N, C-alpha and C positions, 0 to 999 in steps of 0.2 A: 544118744539118739538126737537126730537132728528135728527143727522145727519148722521144715520145711513141708508145704504137703504143695500138690499138683492136682488138677482138677481139668480134666479136658473141656474143651470148649466147642467144638467143632472139629468136622475132616474136608475139605475143599480142596477141590483141584491138587489133589496130589500131596496137599501139606496137612499134617495133624498139627490142632492149635491147643494149646492147654493157657491156664493160670497157674503159676505157681507164689503160692502165700506163704508169707514167714512175718513174725512179729518185725513193728518199727524199726528201724536202726539196721535192720539183718543186713549183712551185705549179700549184695549182687553172688549168686551161688554159681559153678561152673558145671553143665549140664553134660551126661554125656550119654549115649542111644548108640546100642549095639542091634544086629541085624545078624544073622545066620554068623556071630562069634564075628562080627567084624561092624568097627565104627561107622557109626553114620558120619557122611560129614555136610557141611551148611545148618546145623543146628545153629538156631540163635535165639536171646534169653536176652530180651528187650525191657527193661525198668518204661513203667507207666506213670500214670500220674497218680495213684494212690501208693502211698508209700507202703514199704513192706510187700509188693506186686509185680510180678513180669510174665511176660508174654514170651511163654515158649512155641517154637516155630518147629517140626522136624519134618522137612522136607523127606518123603518115600521115593525111595532108590530106585530106579530103572527094574535093576535086575532084579526086584522084590515083588514086581507085576508080572506073576504067573501063575500056575497051574498050584494049588495048595492051600494050607496056612500060612504066614507069613509073621513072625513075632516080633515086637523092639521092644526092647527091654529099657527103660529110660532111670538113669541112675544119678547122684547127685555125688560128684569127682572127688571134691576131697574126701565123704566120709566111704563110698562106694554103697551108699546106702540106696536099696531100691526106692523112688517115688512112683514108678509105674509103669502100666506098659500098654500095647495097645496092640491087636492083632489084623490083619488083612487076607480074606478070603477072599478066592476067585478062583472060575473055572472048576475041575474037576479034582478033587480029594487026591 
């Protein structure tokens, strides 16, 4: 089981943002995000000034902005373990 945890910080201007935390000295993890069975491009994981903390940014692709609910699955690549998810709901169901 992974020692990483992910907490949402905000969603603004089409970018979901979160804080990934682990024990000090843990390596920078690779994060993947899937939407509708496809990987989301442009996901970034940036080290913060605090050891064991990384800022995660997930740009919402234009094709996800449509009627209904769209769910994004956030995973740690090495273990394929779920770290979190978020849902975008717009228009008619």
